[in-house]
Phi, psi and omega in degrees: 000135184276164176299323178299316179296316180296320178298314179296319179298314179299316178297317179298319179296312182298310181296321179295314178296316180300313182289316180299310182292328175297319177295317180297322180296342176293346181254013182268146176202191177239145176232147178263126178235152177264130177229156179295142173292134182258145176276185184295346179262000180087009179264154177302137180299140184293342179285345181080014181296145179242148176234151177268130182233135176271135178221155181288139179216155178244142177176161179298330181290344180264001187303134175210096181302314176238127179305147186306318182296320177286323181302317180297321178294318179293321180296330179279352182276119184293341180279353179246108177296144182301322180294323179290322178296316179297317179296315180298312181296323182288338184248347187305310182299318181294320179293317178300317179296314181297314180293320179299315178296317180296322177296318181293321180284327178091020179279139179043055189312308185292320179296315182292319176299316179297316179297321178296319176299319177296320179297313179294329175294320178295323176296322179297317179302315179300316180291328176297317183295331179254013172059054178252076188301321180299316179293327179296313179297319179299316178290330176299324177296319177299316179298319179298318178295319179295316179298319178296316178297319177298318179299314180295318180298321178294313179299321180295321181288337180268349183292139178293149178293139177295142180283136176243148181268000000 
């Protein structure tokens, strides 16, 4: 296996994990559960008292493609129609998961890398409109990694097949 192949695999793994987990996090929320009150030794208190504890949970009921605070900022932006914002928010998590899985599996590498780049570019456009410079730079790094992976994938597809005897 060549260094070029290993580099592409590493980039695909990193980008795939990053994209997949970002999509999964769109389904994260908090739930309140009752647990026994613990004494100083970590054992349930003898009184049987229960306390409510908030914990992270995943589920379709927690889905939020765009966090509420950002959604309100985007909704106030005249360049983003409300119907487009609702559609984007409603599909973002699912698209991130699909692209992340495709990157990890390695199907249609160049097409999936390009689509992932377009998705991160769309996220960048939103952040530009609400003036989030830190997030813009952060997404620029993702675009650079995707472009580098695309470059390697292209070179790999053009490389002549090794001769076998």
